[in-house]
N, C-alpha and C positions, 0 to 999 in steps of 0.2 A: 643653138640651132633648132631644137625642138620648140622652144618658145616662139622663135621667129616663124617657124612653119605653122604653128597653131594660130598665130595672129594673122598670118596671110590667108589661111583658109577660112578664118572666121569673118573676115571683113565683107565678102560678098553677101553673106547671110545677113549681116547687120544692115546692109544697104537695101536688100530686096524685101526684107520683112515688113518695113513700114508701108511699102507700095502694096504688098499683098493685103496688109491690114486695112489700108484705105479702100481698096477694091471691095473687100468683104464688108467693110463698114458701110459703103455706099449701097450695096445690095441689101443689107439689113435695114438701113434707113428707108430704102425704097419699099421694102415689104411692109414696113410700118405704115407708110403712106397709103398703100393699097388697103391695108386693114382699116385705117382711119376713114378712108373714102366711103366705106360701107356703113359708117356709124350713123349718119343722118337717115338714110333709107331704113336701116334696121330699127332706129328709134321710132320712126313713123309707123313701122309694123308693130313694134312693141306697144305703142299708144293705142292700138286697136283693142288690146286686151287689158292693159293696166292703166291706172291713173299716173300722172307725171311723177308724183312723189313715191308711189309704189315702185315704179319702173327703176328710178334712180337708186332707191335704197336696196331693192332686191338684187339689182345688177352688182352693186357694191359687195353685198353679202356673198353672192355666188362666186365672184372673182376672188374675194378674200379667202374663201374656203379652199379653192383650188391652189391659190398662192401659198396659203398657210400649210396645206398638205405637202406641197413641194418642199417648203422650208423645213418641215419636220422630218420628211423622208430622207432628206440629204443632210440632216443634222447641222444645219447652218447656225452659226453662233449669232447671238443677239447683236444688233448693230452697236457700234461704239457711241458713247454718249455725245461725242462731238458731231455726230451725223444726225442726231435726232431733230435738230432744228430744220435741216435741209429736207429730211423726210416729211416733216410736218408741212412744209411748203408744197412738196409734191402731192401730199394727201389733200391739202386744201384746194390746190389748183386743178389737179388732174383727176383725182378720185371723186371729189365732192363738187367743187365749183363749176367746172366746165360741163359735166354731165347734167347737173341740175339746171343751169342757166340755158343750155341749148335745148333741153327737153321742154322747158317752159316756153321757149321761143317757138318750137315746132308745133305747139298747140294751135298757133294762129298764123304760122309762116310756112311756106313751102320749103322743101329741101334746097331748091335752087336759090332762094333768098338767103337761107341760112348759110349757104356756101360763101357768102360775103365774109363771114368771120374767118373762115379758113383761108380765103384769099389774102387777108391782111395778117394772118398769124406768122408766116415766115419773116416778114419785115419786123413785126413786133418782137418776135423771139430773138432776132439778131440784135435789136436795140437793147433788150433785157440782158443779153449775153455780154454785150460791150460794157454795160454798166456794172454787171455782177462779176464778170471774170476778167475784165480789163482787155478783152480781145479788141484789136484794131484792124478790121478788114480794110482792104484798099478802096480807093475812090471808085474804081471800076466795079468792084463788088457792090457797093452801095447804089450806084447808078443802075446796075442791072437788077438789083433787088427791088428798088423803087419802081422801075419800069415794069417788071413782072407783076408786082402787086397792083399797080395801076391798071394793067391790062385785065387781070382777073377781076378786080373790083368793078371796072367799067362793064365787063361782060355780065357779071352776076347781078349787079344793080340794074343793068338794062333788062335782064330777064324778068326781074321782079317789078319793073315799072318805076323804080326810083323812089317810091313812097316810103317815108319814115314812119314806123309804127312802134308800139310798145315792145314788140319782139326785138327791135334794133337795140334797145337798151339792154335787154338780156344778152344779146349777141356781143355787144361791146364789152360788157362785163366779163363774159366768157373768154373773150379774146385776151384780156389782160391777165386773168388768173391762170389761163392755160399757158401763156408765154412764160409766166413766172415759174410754173411747175415744170415746163420743159427745160428751162434754163437750169434750174436747180437739180433736176434729175440727170441732165447731161453732165453736170459737174460731178455729181456723186458717182455716176457710172464709170468715172475714171479711177475710182478707188475701191469700188465693189462691183460685182457683176450686175448688168442692167436688170436682169430678172429679179434680183434681190432688192433693187431700189424700189420697183413698183410693188414687189411682193410685200415688203415691210410697210410701205405706205398704205396698202390695202388692209393689212392686218391692224395697223394703228387706227384705222377708221371703224373697225368692228364695234367698239363700244358705242359708236354713234349710229352706224348703219343697221345693226340688229334691232334695237328698239324702234328706230325710225321705220324699218320695214314692217314690224308688227303693228305699229300705230297706223301707218298709211294703209296697209291691207285691211284694217278693220273699218276704215272710213271710206276708202275709194272702192267702187265696184270692180270686180274682176270678171271678164268675159273671155275665157280661154279660146284661142283659135290657133290654127297652124302658123299663121303669120305672126301672131303675138308672141307665141313661145319661141319661134325661130329668131325673132327680133331681140327678145330678151337674152337668149343664149349667145347671140353674136355680140351684143354690146357688152355682155359680162365677160365672156371668154376671149373673143376676137379683138374687140377694141380696148377693153379695160385691162386685159392682162397680156395676152400673147403679142398683140400689136405694140404695146409699150415696151415689152421685153426687147424685141428686135430694134425698136426705135431708139431706146436709150443706148443699146450696144452700138448702133450706128453712129449716134452723136458722139459717143466716147472715142470712136475710132477716127472720124473725119472732122470733128469739131462741130460745135453747136451752130455757128452761122451757116456753114456749108450744108449741113443736114437740114436746117430749117428751110433753105431755098428749094429743096426737093419737094416740099409741100406746096409749092406753086402749082404743081400738077394736080393736087388733091381736089380742088373744086370742080375741075373738068371731069375727073373720074367720078365724083359724086353725082354730077349731072347725068353721066352715062348710066350709072346704077339706078338713078331716079327714073330715067326713061324706061329701063328694062324691068325694074321691079315695081315701080309705082305708077307707070304710065304717064309721067310728066313729059312735057314737050319743050324743046328749046330750038332757037333759030339756027340758020346756017353759019352764024358768026362763030359757032363753037370750034370748027376746024381752024379758023384763022387765029382765034385766041390761043388754041392749043399750040400752034406753031410759034407764036410770039413767046409763050411761056417756056417752051422747050429751048428756044434760043437764049432766053434769060437764064435758064438753069445751066446751060452749057457755059455761059460767060461766068456765072458765079462759081462754078466748079473749077474753072481755070484760073480764077482770081485768088 
């Protein structure tokens, strides 16, 4: 009788917990998107004070110091050897590749044009996820994802005039390496806390970022300003560490394909921040695109 009573009272908890987990995961993934939406404007600010190589290397060092301090303070064990390959992919894609390629692109591109890569990132991440993890989203999911990506791409390309430049090559490369890093990080976040995934990836890069920062700072001029320092601090702590912590936790809770579709809203958020912080302008097409994107997000979440 006691066993039956225990099983009966436990079953509602088992049913409700996944729903609560999915809800919290969606909130965490959304917070990650908000943090990422500030990355391009913050990078543009950072480039006012630092060269591109200095900005990327120093942001990596600062983020790694914070992450490493957290790992040491909490006495987190070293990751298992079987996870090192996945952490290397995260490090190469999210810590090194994406920041470097997008920073190079932003030297000659506006943040509105750079938002093209973010508009395509959800779809690319979903494709990488299907190939890497065997996920098979429904046809309705794929149709909504493609429609949302097309809407964002049309809007952002229209804002930039549709011209292809050298920056587009950097952005396309950034799109691929970041999708790979997101997919592998989301997979690892199912077996270890999300903040440890990005924390260990940042620490693994220290042998590269520390000498790179010293070398870059010796060659590239530094002109400190309020905007430059604020931009560096945000891309290092907000985008590179805290944003990825909640993002990976969200992906682990709701799945990589669903979480990736929340990023469809990121280019529009980036355009808003660009207008407020950088004085960039965009047309009245923004509200219409925002509505289309939100509809697509709703469809993908229900699929």
